[in-house]
C-alpha positions in Angstrom: 0.0 0.0 0.0 1.3 3.5 -0.9 1.4 5.9 2.0 2.0 9.7 2.0 5.0 10.2 4.4 6.2 13.5 5.8 9.7 13.9 4.3 10.4 17.5 5.4 8.9 20.5 7.1 9.5 24.2 7.4 8.1 27.6 8.2 8.5 31.4 7.7 7.2 34.4 9.6 7.1 38.1 8.9 9.8 40.3 10.5 7.4 42.4 12.6 6.1 41.1 15.9 3.0 42.9 17.3 2.2 42.2 20.9 -1.1 42.8 22.7 0.5 45.8 24.4 1.2 47.3 20.9 -2.5 46.9 20.0 -3.6 48.7 23.2 -2.5 52.0 21.5 -4.3 51.1 18.3 -7.7 49.8 19.4 -9.9 49.8 22.6 -8.5 46.5 24.0 -6.1 45.2 26.6 -3.6 42.4 27.0 -5.7 40.9 29.8 -8.9 40.9 27.7 -7.1 39.2 24.7 -5.3 36.6 26.7 -8.3 35.7 28.8 -10.6 35.2 25.8 -8.1 33.7 23.3 -4.8 32.9 24.8 -3.0 35.1 22.2 -0.1 37.2 23.4 1.5 38.2 20.1 1.2 37.8 16.3 3.4 38.5 13.3 2.2 41.1 10.8 3.5 41.2 7.2 5.3 44.4 6.2 6.1 46.1 2.9 7.4 43.5 0.4 6.1 40.5 2.5 3.3 38.7 0.7 1.6 35.3 0.8 3.9 34.2 -2.0 7.2 35.4 -0.4 6.3 33.8 3.0 5.2 30.6 1.2 8.4 30.5 -0.8 10.5 30.9 2.4 8.5 28.1 4.1 8.9 25.9 1.0 12.7 26.4 0.9 12.9 25.6 4.6 11.0 22.3 4.0 13.1 21.4 1.0 16.3 22.0 3.0 14.9 19.9 5.9 14.1 17.1 3.5 17.4 17.3 1.6 15.6 17.9 -1.6 15.3 20.5 -4.4 12.4 21.9 -6.4 13.4 19.5 -9.1 12.4 16.6 -6.9 8.8 17.8 -6.6 5.8 16.8 -8.8 3.1 19.1 -7.4 2.7 22.2 -5.2 -0.6 22.7 -3.3 -1.0 26.1 -1.6 -3.7 26.5 1.0 -4.6 30.2 1.3 -7.5 32.7 1.6 -5.2 35.6 0.9 -3.7 35.2 -2.5 -1.3 37.7 -4.0 -3.7 38.2 -6.9 -7.2 37.1 -7.8 -5.4 35.1 -10.5 -3.1 33.4 -11.3 -3.0 31.0 -8.3 -0.3 32.1 -5.8 1.0 28.5 -6.0 2.3 29.1 -9.5 4.0 32.3 -8.3 5.8 30.2 -5.6 6.5 27.5 -8.2 8.3 30.1 -10.3 10.1 31.6 -7.4 11.5 28.1 -6.6 12.7 27.7 -10.2 10.3 24.8 -10.8 9.1 24.7 -14.4 7.6 21.2 -14.5 4.7 19.5 -12.8 1.7 21.5 -11.5 0.8 24.0 -8.9 -2.6 25.2 -7.6 -4.3 26.9 -4.7 -7.0 25.4 -2.4 -9.4 27.6 -0.5 -11.0 26.2 2.7 -10.0 29.1 5.0 -8.6 27.9 8.3 -9.2 24.2 7.3 -7.2 24.8 4.1 -4.1 22.9 5.1 -6.2 19.9 6.1 -7.9 20.0 2.6 -4.4 20.5 1.0 -2.9 17.4 2.7 -6.0 15.4 1.9 -5.7 16.4 -1.8 -1.9 15.6 -1.8 -2.6 12.2 -0.2 -5.1 11.4 -3.0 -2.6 12.3 -5.7 0.1 10.2 -4.1 -2.1 7.2 -3.4 -3.5 7.4 -6.9 0.0 7.3 -8.4 -0.3 10.8 -9.9 2.6 12.2 -7.9 5.5 11.0 -5.9 6.4 14.1 -3.9 4.0 16.9 -3.1 4.8 20.2 -1.4 1.8 21.3 0.7 2.0 24.9 2.0 -0.3 26.9 4.2 0.4 30.7 3.8 -1.6 33.7 4.8 -1.4 37.5 5.1 -4.7 37.8 7.0 -3.7 41.2 8.4 -4.7 42.6 5.0 -8.3 41.5 5.4 -8.8 43.0 8.9 -10.9 45.9 9.9 -8.5 47.5 12.4 -11.4 49.4 14.0 -13.1 46.1 15.0 -11.5 45.0 18.2 -13.4 41.7 18.2 -11.5 40.5 15.1 -8.4 42.5 14.5 -6.7 41.2 17.7 -7.1 37.5 16.7 -5.2 37.1 13.4 -1.6 37.1 12.2 0.5 36.3 9.2 2.9 33.4 8.3 3.5 30.3 6.4 4.3 26.6 7.0 5.0 23.7 4.7 5.5 20.0 4.6 6.7 17.6 1.8 4.7 14.4 1.4 6.5 11.5 -0.3 5.1 8.2 -1.6 6.5 5.3 0.4 5.4 1.6 0.6 3.5 0.6 3.7 1.8 -2.5 4.9 -1.7 -1.1 5.2 -1.6 -1.2 9.0 -1.7 1.6 11.6 2.0 1.1 12.2 2.8 2.5 8.8 4.4 5.9 8.6 2.4 8.5 6.7 -1.2 9.6 6.4 -3.5 6.9 7.8 -6.9 8.6 7.3 -8.4 12.0 6.3 -11.8 13.4 7.1 -13.3 16.5 5.4 -16.6 18.3 6.0 -18.3 21.5 5.0 -21.7 23.1 5.5 -22.4 26.4 3.6 -25.5 27.1 5.8 -23.0 28.7 8.2 -21.5 31.1 5.7 -22.7 34.3 7.4 -21.0 33.4 10.7 -17.5 33.9 9.3 -16.8 35.5 6.0 -15.2 38.4 4.1 -17.6 41.1 2.9 -16.0 41.6 -0.5 -14.9 39.8 -3.6 -14.4 40.3 -7.4 -17.9 39.0 -8.3 -19.8 40.9 -5.7 -18.3 44.2 -4.6 -15.1 44.4 -6.7 -13.2 45.0 -3.5 -11.1 42.8 -1.2 -13.4 43.4 1.7 -12.9 42.8 5.5 -13.3 39.8 7.7 -16.5 39.6 9.6 -17.2 37.1 12.3 -19.9 36.2 14.8 -17.5 35.0 17.5 -20.0 33.4 19.8 -21.6 31.4 17.0 -18.3 30.2 15.7 -17.3 29.1 19.3 -20.6 27.4 19.8 -20.1 25.1 16.7 -16.4 24.6 16.9 -16.0 22.0 19.7 -18.7 19.8 18.3 -17.5 19.9 14.7 -13.9 19.3 15.7 -15.0 16.3 17.9 -16.9 14.9 14.9 -13.9 14.6 12.6 -11.6 13.4 15.3 -13.9 10.7 16.3 -14.3 9.8 12.6 -10.5 9.4 12.3 -10.5 7.1 15.3 -13.3 5.0 13.9 -11.6 4.7 10.5 -8.4 3.4 12.0 -9.6 1.6 15.1 -7.5 3.9 17.3 -8.4 5.9 20.4 -7.3 9.1 22.2 -5.0 6.9 24.3 -3.0 5.9 21.1 -2.2 9.5 20.2 1.2 11.0 20.8 0.3 14.5 19.7 -2.8 16.6 18.8 -1.9 19.5 16.6 -5.0 21.6 16.3 -5.8 24.8 14.3 -4.6 27.6 16.5 -7.6 29.9 16.7 -8.5 30.1 20.3 -7.0 28.5 23.4 -10.5 27.9 24.9 -11.6 26.0 21.8 -8.4 23.9 21.9 -8.7 23.1 25.6 -12.4 22.3 25.3 -12.0 20.0 22.4 -9.1 18.1 24.1 -11.1 17.7 27.3 -14.2 16.5 25.4 -12.1 13.8 23.6 -10.1 12.8 26.7 -6.8 14.0 25.3 -4.4 15.2 28.0 -3.3 18.8 27.5 0.3 17.8 27.7 -0.2 16.0 24.4 -1.6 19.1 22.7 0.7 21.4 20.7 -0.3 25.0 21.4 1.3 28.0 19.5 -1.7 30.3 19.4 0.1 32.5 22.0 3.0 33.0 19.7 1.3 33.3 16.3 -2.4 34.2 16.8 -4.8 32.7 14.3 -2.9 32.4 11.0 -5.7 30.5 9.2 -4.3 27.9 6.8 -0.8 28.5 8.1 -1.5 27.7 11.7 -1.2 23.9 11.6 2.1 23.7 9.6 3.5 26.5 11.8 2.7 24.5 14.9 4.1 21.3 13.3 7.3 23.1 12.6 7.7 24.3 16.2 7.0 20.9 17.7 9.0 18.9 15.2 12.0 21.4 15.5 12.1 21.3 19.3 12.0 17.5 19.3 8.5 16.9 20.7 7.2 15.3 17.5 9.5 12.4 16.7 9.6 9.7 13.9 7.0 7.1 14.5 4.7 9.3 16.6 1.0 9.2 16.0 -0.1 12.8 15.2 -3.6 14.1 14.8 -4.3 17.4 12.9 -7.6 19.1 13.0 -9.1 22.4 11.9 -12.4 24.4 11.4 -12.8 27.4 9.3 -15.2 29.7 7.5 -17.8 28.1 5.3 -18.0 26.3 7.7 -15.3 23.8 6.7 -13.7 21.3 9.1 -11.5 18.3 8.9 -8.8 16.0 10.3 -5.7 14.1 9.3 -4.3 11.2 11.3 -0.7 10.4 10.4 2.3 8.6 11.7 5.3 11.0 11.7 
């Protein structure tokens, strides 16, 4: 059986760090208010010349270096983003060109904060189907450029950054002891569109628009939806929370992360949390968290790792893999 195994990982962040204290002079908020409700202490904000493509390229190069590969070794690039450099072409082809890759294919996927999960699932399908041997999956965002900086309920939550992994086809036995992706679970329900969206777009307003969110509604649905796709992953593989080495959730809100882990019986010491460092970086949050935990030695070869996310749409999903 062909498995999609993580061969390399990397990340990139903008130069500018913006703390909660920095925001106190910009909007009517406080460090205490932000930390209590979200767990966020700082975020990175893209400056002049820093774009989704430049951050994505840097994360991609870091992942290639980590894997000991070059762009010539790739067959496909999948970029998960809600903040492309241009309406078209896909920002993935921009990154492809920046890497000096002139073969294969590159495209964007759009599932907001669940984008990286959707991207990994797509890459896994290409690899298992024999259409690609090595796929670079990137999550990259410049969400700061969608924010209404007069809306204190949303502007304090988000940040910019990029993370990437390289998935490689390797033979497995078909058992849960295999390295690589063991199962993926995707969901969406467009009935919840108005709870988290951007109020602009080429086909409607002809503008980029600003992010709008009904925070309480998102929170109300989040834990149940996350639990759904995690329990589905366990059912598909015959595993349980006790088998997990690490849960790497989308980094949106510390209370959602803790609530989900508690409901599923996953000890908090098995949960990778970086929301305090990065804020909500949408599709970049999971690969950024993976990079932190793999770089500091927490996530090791052979560990059973569960990724999960929920985003606007609503979209939500999970990936269970052995590192």
